[in-house]
C-alpha positions in Angstrom: 6.8 3.4 22.3 3.8 0.9 22.6 4.3 -2.7 23.9 3.4 -5.3 21.0 1.0 -7.9 22.7 1.4 -11.9 22.3 -1.7 -11.7 19.4 1.1 -8.9 17.6 4.0 -11.1 18.4 2.5 -13.7 16.3 1.3 -11.6 13.3 3.3 -10.4 9.9 3.8 -7.3 9.8 2.1 -4.9 7.1 3.6 -1.8 5.4 2.0 0.2 2.8 2.9 2.7 1.3 0.7 5.4 -1.3 1.8 6.5 -4.7 0.7 9.6 -6.8 1.3 9.6 -10.3 3.5 11.9 -11.9 1.9 14.8 -13.0 0.4 14.2 -16.5 -0.1 10.9 -16.4 -3.2 9.6 -16.8 -4.4 7.5 -13.7 -5.6 4.3 -16.5 -2.0 4.7 -17.5 -0.4 4.6 -14.1 -2.1 1.6 -13.0 -1.3 0.1 -15.8 2.5 0.7 -16.0 2.5 -0.5 -11.8 0.7 -4.0 -12.9 1.8 -4.7 -16.5 5.5 -3.5 -16.7 6.3 -2.7 -12.9 4.3 -6.2 -11.0 6.9 -8.5 -13.2 10.1 -7.5 -12.1 8.9 -6.5 -9.0 7.2 -9.6 -7.3 10.5 -12.5 -7.8 12.0 -10.2 -5.6 9.1 -10.2 -2.7 9.1 -13.6 -3.1 13.1 -13.7 -2.6 13.1 -11.6 0.9 9.8 -13.3 2.5 7.1 -10.8 1.5 3.8 -13.1 1.3 1.3 -10.7 0.3 0.8 -7.6 -2.1 -2.2 -5.8 -2.4 -3.1 -3.1 -4.7 -6.0 -0.6 -3.4 -6.9 1.9 -6.3 -8.7 5.3 -5.8 -9.7 6.2 -8.9 -11.1 9.9 -9.2 -14.3 8.3 -10.4 -14.7 7.4 -6.6 -13.0 10.0 -4.7 -14.6 12.7 -6.6 -18.5 11.9 -5.4 -17.1 10.6 -2.0 -15.4 14.2 -1.7 -18.6 15.9 -2.7 -20.9 13.5 0.1 -18.5 14.2 2.5 -18.2 17.7 2.1 -22.0 17.3 3.4 -21.9 14.3 6.0 -18.5 14.9 7.1 -17.1 18.5 6.4 -14.0 18.6 8.8 -12.7 15.0 6.9 -10.5 14.8 3.6 -10.8 12.2 1.1 -7.3 11.0 0.3 -6.2 12.5 -3.1 -3.2 9.7 -3.7 -4.2 6.8 -7.0 -3.2 4.2 -5.1 -2.6 2.3 -1.8 -0.1 -0.7 -2.0 -0.5 -2.9 1.3 2.5 -5.4 2.4 2.4 -8.7 3.9 6.3 -9.1 5.5 7.8 -10.8 8.1 9.9 -8.2 9.5 10.7 -4.5 9.6 13.4 -5.2 8.2 12.5 -6.7 4.9 11.6 -3.6 4.2 15.4 -2.2 4.2 16.2 -6.0 2.2 14.3 -5.1 -0.6 15.4 -1.5 -1.1 19.1 -2.0 -1.2 18.7 -5.4 -3.3 20.5 -4.7 -6.1 17.8 -6.2 -8.3 15.0 -4.2 -6.9 16.9 -1.0 -8.2 16.5 -2.5 -11.6 12.9 -3.1 -11.0 12.2 0.1 -10.2 14.8 2.2 -12.6 11.5 3.6 -14.6 9.6 4.6 -11.3 10.3 8.2 -11.5 8.6 8.6 -15.1 5.7 7.6 -13.4 5.5 8.1 -9.8 5.7 11.5 -7.4 8.0 9.8 -5.2 8.3 13.3 -3.4 4.5 12.8 -1.9 4.6 8.9 -1.0 3.1 8.0 2.6 4.3 5.1 4.8 3.4 3.3 7.6 4.1 0.1 8.9 2.2 -2.1 11.3 0.0 -4.8 12.3 -3.0 -5.9 10.6 -6.2 -7.8 12.8 -9.4 -8.3 11.4 -12.3 -8.1 13.8 -15.5 -8.8 10.8 -14.7 -11.6 7.8 -17.5 -12.7 6.0 -20.1 -11.3 8.1 -18.5 -12.5 11.5 -17.3 -10.7 13.9 -13.6 -12.5 15.0 -10.6 -11.7 17.8 -13.1 -9.9 20.1 -12.3 -9.7 23.7 -14.7 -12.6 24.9 
């Protein structure tokens, strides 16, 4: 396992999760369910468990289809991801993931998830987020 640097040790962790909508569900309806139905139930739990950030990166076909066409020409070996969204959580520790997922309130908050999400395709990652360009200014680079 790679050694954790002091800079990383002082940072909160980032947990990402991709979601694909259930077959037969429109992208817009899926995103509406996440934002208007799921998140109002989930955010109180995130706060309860010390999650300090939640970002939803939406990837509609209206963006990805043209990108896929361009990349076929510019970089044909690259694939454009086909998930509907990527969710990024900012966590105090890796243990937070298990704490949330085993909380009975979380089970209630995701009770209708199988109606909307193809959970068999979820992709997860856990790590650190380090910004190197912010508002046009280079940061966190070695001196």
